[in-house]
N, C-alpha and C positions, 0 to 999 in steps of 0.2 A: 459648719455654722459656726461653732468657734473660732477658727480660722480666720473667716469674714468678717465677722464682729470682732476680733483683734488687730484686724488689719486698716482697721479704722471703713469698711463699707457701710454706704448708709442704706443699702438697701440689699436684700437677696431673694432669690424666689426657690420656691418648692412646688411640686406637682400637687395641686388641688386632689387629684387622682390616687395620692399617696395615701389618702384619708386622716383621719381626725388623729391617730399617733404619731402619725409624721409631722403633720402641721404643728401640735401641739410639743411635739421633742423640740423642732426648732423654734419655737416660742422659750421654751424653757432655756435652752442652749443660750441663745439672744440674753435671756435675761440672767442667767448665771454668767456671763462675760462684763456685767453690769453696763451695756451699752445702748442706745436708743436705735439701734439698726431697726428697719421696718422689713418686717417679714411678709410678705407678697406669695398668694397662691396662683399659679398658673392655671387657668381654665381650661381652655382648648387651643392649643397652637393655630395663630392665622392663617398658616398654608392649608389647613386641614377643611374638605369639604365634605358633605353628604356621603361622595361616591368612598371616602376615604375613611369613613366608620359606617360601612354597612350594618352592622352588631347595634349600633346605639338604638336605644328603644324610645327615642323621643327626637324631635328636630333639634339639631344642634344648638340653637340658641335658645331655646329651653334646659340643654343639655348645661350648655355653659352657665346661666342663670343659677340652675341647682347648684352645681359645684362653686359658684359665689356666694350664696347663702350659707351653703355648710361651713367654708372658709370663713365667713364673718362670724357663723356662729361658734366655732372652733377656735376663734381669737385673733385671727389672722389680722394683720393690719390693713390689707388689701390685698386685690386679686390682679393678674395680668388678664387683660380680657380686646376682645377685637370692639372697635369703634361701634359695631353693628349691636354690640350687647350694652354698650356702657350705658346709656339712660335708662333701661328697666332695671341695670344691676344697682344702679344708684339709689333708682326710686324703692329697690327691694332690700336695703341696706340701709347703711345709716351715712349724714355729711361728712364725718370723717374717716370713714371705710375709702382706702387709698385705690384708683381706677388708673391702673399703667396699661397703656394703648400701643401696641404696637401694630404693623400692617396698615403703615398711613401712607399715603400715595396721593399725587396732586392730579387732576384730569388729565395733566399732560404726561404723567411717570409711567414709564412699562411697570406693568402690574407684577410682572417675573412670578413666582411661585406662590405669592399671597393667594387666598382664596377670599377670607373675609375682610373685605377693606374697608376704610371710608377716608375721607379726607382729614387734615390734622384740625381743619376749623371745626368742622362736622366733631369730630371727638371731644373736643374744647367744650362746644355747646352741649353734646351729652352728656359731661359731667368728668371726663377722664383730669386726672391731675397732670399724670407726666405723660408724655406723649413721645414715643419711639422711632426715629426714622431713622434707618440706615443706608440702602443703596440709592434712596432719590437723593442723597448728597453726598456721600460717600465716593457714587459715580458719576456725578457732576461736573463739568469742567473746571468750574468754580466752586470748589464745597464750601467756601465760607459765605460766597455770594447766594448760595442755594440756601444754605441754613438762615441766613439774614432774610432773604424772600420769606420764606416759611414761615420765620416766626413772626416778620410783619404781618403776612395773612391772619395768623392766629390772634394777634392780637389789634387787628383794625376791625373795628364794626362793619359787620359787611363784605368782609375781605373776601377772596376768591377761592382759597382753597382751604 
């Protein structure tokens, strides 16, 4: 955490499943570094589905929500969460709690290994602050054009993605 903060990182992640002590240690290290780096806790990776976590004692959306509420209570600046859980997490936390949402796909995109996906526009409508898209952009014939199209669809009311 000290290295990331010292190198100018705007945001870093820790796993919410690491527990309160880990999240709060990351926050303390950030504060000791004297930076404004956002510490966000990963709830559940977006490629995980129910078959990947048969031991889970509750449906994955509930588990992700519980982890997000805990991270919020522990002082994390936000969470990394699926767009499918963003709206309920937003409602259960606070307006300034950051939601970082990966696993985004347009209808025409190949899903790949992602399980809990949604469109960029749906994630934005659900309250996500940061939209993370990798392969739909990096795998495009023209990555810059793909990024511009995705951004326009998110910023345009009634956009299609």
